[in-house]
N, CA, C and O atoms as CSV, one atom per row, in Angstrom:
chain,resi,resn,atom,element,x,y,z
A,1,UNK,N,N,2.305,-151.689,-133.453
A,1,UNK,CA,C,0.763,-152.094,-133.154
A,1,UNK,C,C,0.261,-150.426,-133.090
A,1,UNK,O,O,1.013,-149.591,-132.586
A,2,UNK,N,N,-0.945,-150.081,-133.596
A,2,UNK,CA,C,-2.160,-148.574,-133.153
A,2,UNK,C,C,-3.544,-149.685,-132.399
A,2,UNK,O,O,-4.025,-150.744,-132.803
A,3,UNK,N,N,-3.803,-148.935,-131.311
A,3,UNK,CA,C,-4.785,-148.542,-130.892
A,3,UNK,C,C,-6.483,-147.764,-131.601
A,3,UNK,O,O,-6.521,-146.807,-132.374
A,4,UNK,N,N,-7.249,-148.239,-131.256
A,4,UNK,CA,C,-8.533,-146.983,-131.130
A,4,UNK,C,C,-9.493,-147.768,-130.401
A,4,UNK,O,O,-10.034,-148.808,-130.775
A,5,UNK,N,N,-9.713,-146.847,-128.787
A,5,UNK,CA,C,-10.492,-147.744,-128.136
A,5,UNK,C,C,-10.079,-148.801,-127.372
A,5,UNK,O,O,-9.137,-148.945,-126.593
A,6,UNK,N,N,-10.730,-149.325,-127.645
A,6,UNK,CA,C,-10.059,-150.811,-126.534
A,6,UNK,C,C,-9.368,-152.124,-127.586
A,6,UNK,O,O,-8.722,-153.130,-127.293
A,7,UNK,N,N,-9.897,-151.511,-129.047
A,7,UNK,CA,C,-9.360,-152.741,-129.804
A,7,UNK,C,C,-8.025,-152.483,-130.634
A,7,UNK,O,O,-7.920,-151.578,-131.461
A,8,UNK,N,N,-7.054,-153.359,-130.324
A,8,UNK,CA,C,-6.079,-153.082,-130.794
A,8,UNK,C,C,-5.383,-153.699,-132.340
A,8,UNK,O,O,-5.882,-154.813,-132.181
A,9,UNK,N,N,-4.655,-153.836,-133.647
A,9,UNK,CA,C,-4.268,-153.349,-134.268
A,9,UNK,C,C,-3.065,-153.777,-134.658
A,9,UNK,O,O,-2.152,-153.135,-134.139
A,10,UNK,N,N,-2.673,-154.774,-135.507
A,10,UNK,CA,C,-1.558,-155.410,-136.373
A,10,UNK,C,C,-1.056,-154.346,-136.974
A,10,UNK,O,O,-1.693,-153.860,-137.909
A,11,UNK,N,N,-0.004,-153.857,-136.627
A,11,UNK,CA,C,0.909,-153.089,-137.290
A,11,UNK,C,C,1.438,-153.858,-138.769
A,11,UNK,O,O,1.319,-153.211,-139.809
A,12,UNK,N,N,1.834,-154.807,-138.801
A,12,UNK,CA,C,2.040,-155.523,-140.831
A,12,UNK,C,C,0.520,-155.598,-140.833
A,12,UNK,O,O,1.693,-155.596,-140.460
A,13,UNK,N,N,-0.348,-155.640,-140.841
A,13,UNK,CA,C,-1.640,-156.167,-141.309
A,13,UNK,C,C,-2.160,-155.338,-141.280
A,13,UNK,O,O,-1.846,-154.418,-142.035
A,14,UNK,N,N,-3.074,-155.230,-140.525
A,14,UNK,CA,C,-4.225,-154.542,-139.354
A,14,UNK,C,C,-5.268,-154.797,-139.600
A,14,UNK,O,O,-6.160,-154.273,-140.268
A,15,UNK,N,N,-5.111,-156.052,-138.766
A,15,UNK,CA,C,-5.678,-157.853,-138.538
A,15,UNK,C,C,-5.753,-157.532,-136.601
A,15,UNK,O,O,-4.859,-157.541,-135.754
A,16,UNK,N,N,-6.816,-157.351,-136.530
A,16,UNK,CA,C,-7.290,-157.275,-135.181
A,16,UNK,C,C,-6.551,-157.809,-134.527
A,16,UNK,O,O,-5.931,-158.656,-135.170
A,17,UNK,N,N,-6.225,-157.738,-133.319
A,17,UNK,CA,C,-5.003,-158.529,-132.099
A,17,UNK,C,C,-6.498,-159.239,-131.033
A,17,UNK,O,O,-7.700,-158.984,-131.104
A,18,UNK,N,N,-5.801,-160.088,-130.206
A,18,UNK,CA,C,-6.245,-160.383,-129.133
A,18,UNK,C,C,-6.956,-159.015,-128.231
A,18,UNK,O,O,-6.764,-157.892,-128.695
A,19,UNK,N,N,-7.718,-159.153,-127.027
A,19,UNK,CA,C,-7.643,-158.277,-125.604
A,19,UNK,C,C,-5.989,-157.644,-125.275
A,19,UNK,O,O,-4.928,-158.232,-125.488
A,20,UNK,N,N,-6.139,-156.627,-124.845
A,20,UNK,CA,C,-5.270,-156.176,-124.425
A,20,UNK,C,C,-5.295,-156.974,-123.099
A,20,UNK,O,O,-6.361,-157.339,-122.605
A,21,UNK,N,N,-3.822,-157.292,-122.411
A,21,UNK,CA,C,-3.874,-157.898,-121.460
A,21,UNK,C,C,-4.015,-156.705,-120.398
A,21,UNK,O,O,-4.546,-156.827,-119.294
A,22,UNK,N,N,-3.181,-154.971,-121.165
A,22,UNK,CA,C,-3.432,-154.399,-119.683
A,22,UNK,C,C,-1.852,-154.083,-119.373
A,22,UNK,O,O,-1.497,-153.152,-118.650
A,23,UNK,N,N,-0.825,-155.125,-120.120
A,23,UNK,CA,C,0.806,-155.275,-119.196
A,23,UNK,C,C,1.227,-154.597,-119.957
A,23,UNK,O,O,0.946,-155.542,-120.695
A,24,UNK,N,N,1.867,-153.490,-120.917
A,24,UNK,CA,C,2.814,-152.518,-121.202
A,24,UNK,C,C,3.819,-154.470,-121.873
A,24,UNK,O,O,4.066,-154.808,-123.031
A,25,UNK,N,N,4.071,-155.152,-120.715
A,25,UNK,CA,C,5.087,-155.588,-121.012
A,25,UNK,C,C,5.273,-156.805,-122.301
A,25,UNK,O,O,6.342,-157.139,-122.814
A,26,UNK,N,N,4.086,-157.260,-122.587
A,26,UNK,CA,C,2.680,-158.279,-122.969
A,26,UNK,C,C,3.476,-158.295,-124.592
A,26,UNK,O,O,3.765,-157.362,-125.341
A,27,UNK,N,N,3.627,-159.472,-124.698
A,27,UNK,CA,C,3.600,-159.048,-126.594
A,27,UNK,C,C,2.480,-159.948,-127.103
A,27,UNK,O,O,2.497,-161.173,-126.985
A,28,UNK,N,N,1.652,-159.352,-127.593
A,28,UNK,CA,C,1.080,-159.500,-128.053
A,28,UNK,C,C,0.906,-160.002,-129.624
A,28,UNK,O,O,0.408,-158.995,-130.126
A,29,UNK,N,N,1.106,-161.611,-131.382
A,29,UNK,CA,C,1.483,-162.016,-132.022
A,29,UNK,C,C,-0.538,-162.115,-132.665
A,29,UNK,O,O,-1.659,-162.547,-132.397
A,30,UNK,N,N,0.259,-161.357,-133.605
A,30,UNK,CA,C,-1.050,-161.450,-135.609
A,30,UNK,C,C,-1.455,-162.528,-135.767
A,30,UNK,O,O,-0.644,-163.231,-136.371
A,31,UNK,N,N,-2.587,-163.140,-135.436
A,31,UNK,CA,C,-2.487,-164.511,-136.128
A,31,UNK,C,C,-2.899,-164.628,-137.307
A,31,UNK,O,O,-3.078,-165.796,-137.650
A,32,UNK,N,N,-3.159,-163.704,-138.207
A,32,UNK,CA,C,-3.205,-163.365,-139.957
A,32,UNK,C,C,-1.520,-163.594,-140.362
A,32,UNK,O,O,-1.127,-164.730,-140.626
A,33,UNK,N,N,-0.764,-162.653,-140.379
A,33,UNK,CA,C,0.882,-162.758,-140.350
A,33,UNK,C,C,1.642,-163.404,-139.149
A,33,UNK,O,O,1.978,-164.577,-139.310
A,34,UNK,N,N,2.033,-162.661,-137.693
A,34,UNK,CA,C,2.785,-163.500,-137.245
A,34,UNK,C,C,3.364,-162.410,-136.816
A,34,UNK,O,O,4.379,-162.981,-136.418
A,35,UNK,N,N,3.568,-161.252,-136.556
A,35,UNK,CA,C,4.020,-160.084,-136.368
A,35,UNK,C,C,3.615,-160.049,-134.788
A,35,UNK,O,O,2.583,-160.463,-134.261
A,36,UNK,N,N,4.999,-159.287,-134.068
A,36,UNK,CA,C,4.175,-159.661,-132.827
A,36,UNK,C,C,4.271,-157.921,-132.377
A,36,UNK,O,O,4.914,-157.168,-133.109
A,37,UNK,N,N,3.806,-157.560,-131.536
A,37,UNK,CA,C,2.990,-156.381,-130.925
A,37,UNK,C,C,3.389,-156.338,-130.144
A,37,UNK,O,O,3.565,-157.394,-129.537
A,38,UNK,N,N,3.851,-155.039,-129.548
A,38,UNK,CA,C,3.656,-155.127,-128.369
A,38,UNK,C,C,2.621,-154.259,-127.786
A,38,UNK,O,O,2.357,-153.266,-128.463
A,39,UNK,N,N,1.782,-154.452,-126.353
A,39,UNK,CA,C,0.643,-154.627,-126.179
A,39,UNK,C,C,0.629,-152.990,-125.092
A,39,UNK,O,O,1.437,-152.618,-124.241
A,40,UNK,N,N,-0.885,-152.213,-125.699
A,40,UNK,CA,C,-1.250,-151.046,-125.124
A,40,UNK,C,C,-2.191,-150.664,-123.892
A,40,UNK,O,O,-3.142,-150.145,-124.477
A,41,UNK,N,N,-2.341,-150.640,-123.191
A,41,UNK,CA,C,-3.108,-149.950,-122.180
A,41,UNK,C,C,-4.518,-149.506,-123.335
A,41,UNK,O,O,-4.470,-149.288,-124.546
A,42,UNK,N,N,-5.504,-149.493,-122.548
A,42,UNK,CA,C,-6.838,-149.575,-123.549
A,42,UNK,C,C,-6.957,-147.583,-123.044
A,42,UNK,O,O,-6.772,-147.014,-121.968
A,43,UNK,N,N,-7.361,-147.044,-124.494
A,43,UNK,CA,C,-7.702,-145.744,-124.432
A,43,UNK,C,C,-8.511,-145.210,-124.587
A,43,UNK,O,O,-9.260,-145.994,-125.170
A,44,UNK,N,N,-9.216,-143.914,-124.436
A,44,UNK,CA,C,-10.114,-143.055,-124.777
A,44,UNK,C,C,-10.293,-142.231,-125.640
A,44,UNK,O,O,-9.391,-141.400,-125.749
A,45,UNK,N,N,-11.003,-142.158,-126.205
A,45,UNK,CA,C,-10.798,-140.663,-127.267
A,45,UNK,C,C,-12.150,-140.298,-127.557
A,45,UNK,O,O,-12.979,-141.147,-127.885
A,46,UNK,N,N,-12.501,-138.709,-127.424
A,46,UNK,CA,C,-13.378,-138.322,-127.233
A,46,UNK,C,C,-12.684,-137.076,-128.208
A,46,UNK,O,O,-11.574,-136.575,-128.387
A,47,UNK,N,N,-13.729,-136.959,-128.582
A,47,UNK,CA,C,-15.305,-136.397,-129.928
A,47,UNK,C,C,-15.250,-135.362,-129.953
A,47,UNK,O,O,-14.802,-135.552,-131.083
A,48,UNK,N,N,-15.249,-134.102,-129.822
A,48,UNK,CA,C,-16.581,-133.387,-130.921
A,48,UNK,C,C,-16.810,-132.401,-131.491
A,48,UNK,O,O,-16.096,-131.410,-131.642
A,49,UNK,N,N,-18.188,-132.686,-131.970
A,49,UNK,CA,C,-17.747,-131.874,-133.530
A,49,UNK,C,C,-19.274,-130.636,-133.232
A,49,UNK,O,O,-20.105,-130.581,-132.326
A,50,UNK,N,N,-19.091,-129.927,-134.300
A,50,UNK,CA,C,-20.288,-129.011,-134.466
A,50,UNK,C,C,-22.148,-128.693,-135.264
A,50,UNK,O,O,-22.168,-127.981,-136.268
A,51,UNK,N,N,-22.517,-128.844,-135.121
A,51,UNK,CA,C,-23.473,-129.208,-134.873
A,51,UNK,C,C,-23.294,-128.684,-137.088
A,51,UNK,O,O,-23.749,-129.529,-137.859
A,52,UNK,N,N,-22.772,-127.610,-137.603
A,52,UNK,CA,C,-22.941,-126.770,-139.186
A,52,UNK,C,C,-21.124,-127.936,-139.490
A,52,UNK,O,O,-20.635,-127.740,-140.603
A,53,UNK,N,N,-20.533,-128.701,-138.810
A,53,UNK,CA,C,-19.544,-129.863,-139.380
A,53,UNK,C,C,-19.888,-130.096,-140.852
A,53,UNK,O,O,-19.400,-129.822,-141.949
A,54,UNK,N,N,-21.350,-130.963,-140.181
A,54,UNK,CA,C,-21.911,-131.895,-141.281
A,54,UNK,C,C,-22.948,-131.606,-142.041
A,54,UNK,O,O,-24.146,-131.838,-141.880
A,55,UNK,N,N,-22.249,-130.968,-143.062
A,55,UNK,CA,C,-23.114,-130.135,-143.772
A,55,UNK,C,C,-24.718,-130.800,-144.521
A,55,UNK,O,O,-24.527,-131.821,-145.182
A,56,UNK,N,N,-26.222,-130.305,-144.462
A,56,UNK,CA,C,-26.883,-130.637,-144.825
A,56,UNK,C,C,-27.875,-130.049,-145.719
A,56,UNK,O,O,-28.585,-129.485,-144.886
A,57,UNK,N,N,-28.410,-129.797,-146.865
A,57,UNK,CA,C,-29.194,-129.287,-147.351
A,57,UNK,C,C,-31.253,-129.745,-146.526
A,57,UNK,O,O,-32.390,-129.387,-146.833
A,58,UNK,N,N,-30.821,-130.408,-145.751
A,58,UNK,CA,C,-32.359,-130.601,-144.896
A,58,UNK,C,C,-31.733,-129.738,-144.039
A,58,UNK,O,O,-32.414,-128.715,-144.118
A,59,UNK,N,N,-30.675,-129.502,-143.122
A,59,UNK,CA,C,-30.847,-129.228,-142.151
A,59,UNK,C,C,-30.727,-127.396,-142.363
A,59,UNK,O,O,-31.129,-126.457,-141.677
A,60,UNK,N,N,-30.010,-127.483,-143.592
A,60,UNK,CA,C,-30.209,-125.371,-144.008
A,60,UNK,C,C,-31.758,-125.693,-144.310
A,60,UNK,O,O,-32.009,-126.462,-143.383
A,61,UNK,N,N,-32.365,-125.627,-144.689
A,61,UNK,CA,C,-33.906,-125.592,-145.549
A,61,UNK,C,C,-35.152,-125.449,-143.601
A,61,UNK,O,O,-36.129,-124.796,-143.234
A,62,UNK,N,N,-34.160,-126.594,-142.943
A,62,UNK,CA,C,-34.972,-126.081,-140.965
A,62,UNK,C,C,-34.334,-125.051,-140.138
A,62,UNK,O,O,-33.150,-124.837,-139.880
A,63,UNK,N,N,-35.775,-124.279,-139.675
A,63,UNK,CA,C,-34.451,-123.638,-138.541
A,63,UNK,C,C,-35.523,-123.660,-137.454
A,63,UNK,O,O,-36.704,-123.990,-137.352
A,64,UNK,N,N,-34.669,-123.212,-136.779
A,64,UNK,CA,C,-35.718,-123.187,-135.045
A,64,UNK,C,C,-36.460,-122.519,-134.585
A,64,UNK,O,O,-36.663,-122.326,-133.386
A,65,UNK,N,N,-37.258,-121.820,-135.981
A,65,UNK,CA,C,-39.099,-120.342,-135.645
A,65,UNK,C,C,-39.358,-121.409,-136.906
A,65,UNK,O,O,-38.616,-121.389,-137.888
A,66,UNK,N,N,-40.256,-122.157,-136.815
A,66,UNK,CA,C,-40.939,-121.927,-138.218
A,66,UNK,C,C,-42.242,-120.803,-138.090
A,66,UNK,O,O,-42.712,-120.456,-137.007
A,67,UNK,N,N,-42.735,-120.296,-139.470
A,67,UNK,CA,C,-43.950,-119.420,-139.252
A,67,UNK,C,C,-44.578,-120.142,-140.203
A,67,UNK,O,O,-44.245,-120.702,-141.247
A,68,UNK,N,N,-45.931,-119.934,-139.357
A,68,UNK,CA,C,-47.072,-121.282,-139.932
A,68,UNK,C,C,-47.625,-119.490,-140.510
A,68,UNK,O,O,-47.654,-118.361,-140.019
A,69,UNK,N,N,-48.057,-120.276,-142.063
A,69,UNK,CA,C,-49.367,-119.503,-143.002
A,69,UNK,C,C,-50.700,-119.821,-142.658
A,69,UNK,O,O,-50.660,-120.997,-142.296
A,70,UNK,N,N,-52.082,-119.325,-142.560
A,70,UNK,CA,C,-53.278,-119.767,-142.805
A,70,UNK,C,C,-53.187,-120.938,-143.078
A,70,UNK,O,O,-53.334,-121.802,-142.212
A,71,UNK,N,N,-52.971,-121.169,-144.121
A,71,UNK,CA,C,-52.934,-121.641,-145.590
A,71,UNK,C,C,-52.207,-123.272,-144.542
A,71,UNK,O,O,-52.982,-124.184,-144.250
A,72,UNK,N,N,-51.001,-123.316,-144.218
A,72,UNK,CA,C,-50.277,-124.164,-143.261
A,72,UNK,C,C,-51.268,-125.248,-142.242
A,72,UNK,O,O,-51.449,-126.439,-141.990
A,73,UNK,N,N,-51.778,-123.733,-141.856
A,73,UNK,CA,C,-52.736,-124.875,-140.359
A,73,UNK,C,C,-53.917,-125.337,-140.570
A,73,UNK,O,O,-54.238,-126.300,-139.874
A,74,UNK,N,N,-54.853,-124.847,-141.506
A,74,UNK,CA,C,-55.736,-125.563,-143.076
A,74,UNK,C,C,-55.751,-126.568,-142.492
A,74,UNK,O,O,-54.595,-126.972,-142.612
A,75,UNK,N,N,-56.522,-127.581,-141.672
A,75,UNK,CA,C,-56.492,-128.897,-142.124
A,75,UNK,C,C,-58.429,-129.428,-143.121
A,75,UNK,O,O,-58.845,-130.574,-143.296
A,76,UNK,N,N,-59.002,-128.339,-143.462
A,76,UNK,CA,C,-60.487,-128.809,-144.200
A,76,UNK,C,C,-59.926,-129.392,-145.548
A,76,UNK,O,O,-58.940,-128.872,-146.069
A,77,UNK,N,N,-60.808,-130.900,-146.329
A,77,UNK,CA,C,-60.680,-131.079,-146.577
A,77,UNK,C,C,-61.931,-131.455,-147.785
A,77,UNK,O,O,-62.957,-132.079,-147.514
A,78,UNK,N,N,-61.482,-130.776,-149.516
A,78,UNK,CA,C,-63.097,-130.410,-150.089
A,78,UNK,C,C,-63.432,-131.901,-150.362
A,78,UNK,O,O,-62.511,-132.705,-150.218
A,79,UNK,N,N,-64.784,-132.403,-150.780
A,79,UNK,CA,C,-66.038,-132.948,-151.185
A,79,UNK,C,C,-66.805,-132.984,-151.376
A,79,UNK,O,O,-67.324,-131.879,-151.538
A,80,UNK,N,N,-67.816,-134.346,-151.590
A,80,UNK,CA,C,-68.743,-133.413,-152.668
A,80,UNK,C,C,-70.040,-133.785,-151.322
A,80,UNK,O,O,-70.241,-134.831,-150.706
A,81,UNK,N,N,-70.468,-132.950,-151.272
A,81,UNK,CA,C,-71.558,-132.227,-150.266
A,81,UNK,C,C,-72.651,-130.981,-150.572
A,81,UNK,O,O,-72.300,-129.813,-150.741
A,82,UNK,N,N,-74.359,-131.563,-150.619
A,82,UNK,CA,C,-74.666,-130.259,-151.144
A,82,UNK,C,C,-74.456,-128.961,-149.943
A,82,UNK,O,O,-73.642,-129.006,-149.021
A,83,UNK,N,N,-74.872,-128.465,-150.067
A,83,UNK,CA,C,-74.997,-127.433,-149.187
A,83,UNK,C,C,-76.642,-126.786,-148.986
A,83,UNK,O,O,-77.411,-126.456,-149.888
A,84,UNK,N,N,-76.834,-126.744,-147.751
A,84,UNK,CA,C,-77.508,-126.792,-147.868
A,84,UNK,C,C,-78.920,-125.185,-147.527
A,84,UNK,O,O,-80.094,-125.018,-147.197
A,85,UNK,N,N,-78.012,-124.611,-147.811
A,85,UNK,CA,C,-78.038,-123.181,-148.679
A,85,UNK,C,C,-78.005,-122.249,-149.293
A,85,UNK,O,O,-78.582,-121.168,-149.410
A,86,UNK,N,N,-76.755,-123.140,-149.946
A,86,UNK,CA,C,-77.024,-121.770,-151.291
A,86,UNK,C,C,-76.853,-122.967,-152.691
A,86,UNK,O,O,-76.750,-122.570,-153.852
A,87,UNK,N,N,-76.850,-124.532,-152.290
A,87,UNK,CA,C,-77.403,-125.851,-153.289
A,87,UNK,C,C,-75.415,-126.221,-153.976
A,87,UNK,O,O,-74.913,-127.118,-154.653
A,88,UNK,N,N,-74.839,-124.861,-153.255
A,88,UNK,CA,C,-73.757,-125.960,-153.898
A,88,UNK,C,C,-72.703,-127.140,-153.875
A,88,UNK,O,O,-71.630,-126.848,-153.348
A,89,UNK,N,N,-72.784,-127.896,-154.162
A,89,UNK,CA,C,-72.216,-129.327,-155.104
A,89,UNK,C,C,-70.948,-129.793,-153.506
A,89,UNK,O,O,-71.003,-130.977,-153.175
A,90,UNK,N,N,-70.092,-129.005,-152.795
A,90,UNK,CA,C,-69.096,-129.196,-152.504
A,90,UNK,C,C,-68.431,-128.322,-151.627
A,90,UNK,O,O,-68.193,-127.192,-152.052
A,91,UNK,N,N,-67.996,-128.699,-150.191
A,91,UNK,CA,C,-67.994,-128.332,-149.376
A,91,UNK,C,C,-66.405,-128.413,-148.478
A,91,UNK,O,O,-66.520,-129.577,-148.094
A,92,UNK,N,N,-65.365,-128.063,-148.045
A,92,UNK,CA,C,-64.782,-128.267,-147.057
A,92,UNK,C,C,-65.087,-128.980,-145.318
A,92,UNK,O,O,-65.480,-128.447,-144.280
A,93,UNK,N,N,-64.893,-129.666,-145.483
A,93,UNK,CA,C,-64.748,-130.835,-143.659
A,93,UNK,C,C,-63.669,-131.363,-143.030
A,93,UNK,O,O,-63.217,-132.496,-142.865
A,94,UNK,N,N,-63.356,-130.213,-142.709
A,94,UNK,CA,C,-62.707,-131.062,-141.176
A,94,UNK,C,C,-63.449,-132.054,-139.844
A,94,UNK,O,O,-64.679,-132.110,-139.815
A,95,UNK,N,N,-62.681,-132.763,-138.842
A,95,UNK,CA,C,-63.133,-134.083,-138.117
A,95,UNK,C,C,-62.370,-133.723,-136.790
A,95,UNK,O,O,-61.532,-132.870,-137.081
A,96,UNK,N,N,-62.310,-134.088,-135.185
A,96,UNK,CA,C,-62.646,-133.805,-134.538
A,96,UNK,C,C,-63.105,-134.924,-133.570
A,96,UNK,O,O,-64.165,-135.326,-134.049
A,97,UNK,N,N,-62.812,-135.675,-132.363
A,97,UNK,CA,C,-62.837,-136.422,-131.399
A,97,UNK,C,C,-63.284,-135.670,-130.444
A,97,UNK,O,O,-62.308,-135.260,-129.816
A,98,UNK,N,N,-64.260,-135.272,-130.002
A,98,UNK,CA,C,-65.254,-134.407,-129.021
A,98,UNK,C,C,-65.700,-134.664,-128.029
A,98,UNK,O,O,-65.695,-134.085,-126.943
A,99,UNK,N,N,-66.372,-136.128,-128.581
A,99,UNK,CA,C,-66.563,-137.602,-127.597
A,99,UNK,C,C,-65.590,-138.455,-127.401
A,99,UNK,O,O,-64.508,-138.312,-127.972
A,100,UNK,N,N,-65.772,-139.193,-126.790
A,100,UNK,CA,C,-64.897,-140.507,-125.617
A,100,UNK,C,C,-64.524,-141.304,-126.883
A,100,UNK,O,O,-64.929,-141.255,-128.045
A,101,UNK,N,N,-64.013,-141.722,-126.528
A,101,UNK,CA,C,-62.649,-142.513,-127.616
A,101,UNK,C,C,-63.737,-143.968,-127.996
A,101,UNK,O,O,-63.334,-144.371,-129.088
A,102,UNK,N,N,-64.822,-144.796,-127.563
A,102,UNK,CA,C,-65.882,-145.120,-128.602
A,102,UNK,C,C,-66.393,-144.520,-129.401
A,102,UNK,O,O,-66.423,-145.226,-130.410
A,103,UNK,N,N,-66.714,-143.858,-129.528
A,103,UNK,CA,C,-67.990,-143.451,-130.152
A,103,UNK,C,C,-67.453,-142.090,-131.631
A,103,UNK,O,O,-66.487,-141.327,-131.629
A,104,UNK,N,N,-68.177,-142.213,-132.340
A,104,UNK,CA,C,-67.703,-141.817,-133.719
A,104,UNK,C,C,-67.233,-139.960,-133.627
A,104,UNK,O,O,-67.859,-139.152,-132.941
A,105,UNK,N,N,-66.460,-139.740,-134.175
A,105,UNK,CA,C,-66.266,-138.211,-134.580
A,105,UNK,C,C,-66.635,-137.185,-135.065
A,105,UNK,O,O,-66.434,-137.273,-136.277
A,106,UNK,N,N,-67.128,-136.110,-134.783
A,106,UNK,CA,C,-67.759,-134.705,-135.068
A,106,UNK,C,C,-67.158,-134.435,-136.090
A,106,UNK,O,O,-65.936,-134.288,-136.062
A,107,UNK,N,N,-67.892,-134.306,-137.258
A,107,UNK,CA,C,-67.762,-133.929,-138.873
A,107,UNK,C,C,-68.541,-132.059,-139.153
A,107,UNK,O,O,-69.601,-131.436,-139.220
A,108,UNK,N,N,-66.895,-131.914,-139.230
A,108,UNK,CA,C,-67.636,-129.775,-139.502
A,108,UNK,C,C,-67.692,-129.674,-140.637
A,108,UNK,O,O,-66.750,-130.056,-141.333
A,109,UNK,N,N,-68.886,-129.094,-141.209
A,109,UNK,CA,C,-68.510,-129.438,-142.667
A,109,UNK,C,C,-68.530,-127.244,-142.582
A,109,UNK,O,O,-69.007,-126.387,-141.838
A,110,UNK,N,N,-67.520,-127.297,-144.118
A,110,UNK,CA,C,-68.133,-125.717,-144.380
A,110,UNK,C,C,-68.289,-125.554,-145.875
A,110,UNK,O,O,-67.961,-126.462,-146.639
A,111,UNK,N,N,-68.787,-124.406,-146.299
A,111,UNK,CA,C,-69.072,-123.693,-148.006
A,111,UNK,C,C,-68.834,-122.549,-147.895
A,111,UNK,O,O,-69.046,-121.665,-147.065
A,112,UNK,N,N,-68.216,-122.679,-149.121
A,112,UNK,CA,C,-67.654,-121.276,-148.950
A,112,UNK,C,C,-68.702,-119.641,-148.986
A,112,UNK,O,O,-68.562,-118.444,-148.736
A,113,UNK,N,N,-69.948,-120.782,-149.563
A,113,UNK,CA,C,-71.019,-118.744,-149.169
A,113,UNK,C,C,-71.108,-118.791,-146.887
A,113,UNK,O,O,-71.982,-118.071,-146.404
A,114,UNK,N,N,-70.423,-119.417,-146.116
A,114,UNK,CA,C,-70.346,-118.702,-144.823
A,114,UNK,C,C,-71.052,-120.015,-144.164
A,114,UNK,O,O,-70.538,-120.324,-143.089
A,115,UNK,N,N,-72.072,-120.809,-144.567
A,115,UNK,CA,C,-72.999,-121.726,-144.039
A,115,UNK,C,C,-72.468,-122.684,-143.291
A,115,UNK,O,O,-71.292,-122.371,-143.478
A,116,UNK,N,N,-72.432,-123.288,-142.832
A,116,UNK,CA,C,-71.518,-123.980,-141.452
A,116,UNK,C,C,-72.072,-125.687,-140.951
A,116,UNK,O,O,-72.780,-125.572,-139.950
A,117,UNK,N,N,-71.984,-126.574,-141.211
A,117,UNK,CA,C,-73.059,-127.497,-140.648
A,117,UNK,C,C,-71.823,-128.332,-139.886
A,117,UNK,O,O,-70.631,-128.184,-140.154
A,118,UNK,N,N,-72.341,-129.198,-138.924
A,118,UNK,CA,C,-71.750,-129.992,-137.617
A,118,UNK,C,C,-73.048,-131.511,-137.854
A,118,UNK,O,O,-74.261,-131.365,-138.010
A,119,UNK,N,N,-72.020,-133.338,-137.793
A,119,UNK,CA,C,-72.572,-133.801,-137.888
A,119,UNK,C,C,-71.477,-135.008,-137.332
A,119,UNK,O,O,-70.307,-135.306,-137.572
A,120,UNK,N,N,-72.710,-135.579,-136.336
A,120,UNK,CA,C,-72.031,-136.699,-135.080
A,120,UNK,C,C,-72.231,-138.295,-135.549
A,120,UNK,O,O,-73.113,-139.153,-135.548
A,121,UNK,N,N,-70.526,-138.094,-136.042
A,121,UNK,CA,C,-71.032,-140.020,-136.680
A,121,UNK,C,C,-71.056,-141.247,-135.492
A,121,UNK,O,O,-71.346,-142.402,-135.803
């Protein structure tokens, strides 16, 4: 008979046996093959592993410290809007919720010429 934690298996066929009685003198009979197995007390197995014990391509790419560039932090998106200063047909925009939750967000537009515009939705 072999035991894994509180599970007890038949040594002949590997079938899961009835629950342990806790008495080392008890005999557990396998319902599948009829083999007689001695009862054992529950065993607790503690295992520990290091983080590098299971290699991962994703974990290898990650690090505890990440360096963000200005481009990574940029949340601006290009949209079709005419700049009032230079007439360019595209401007960058980003939004922020500056007022209460039941009001619209504020849209910040920026042109490559340096012109900035704010619109409250």
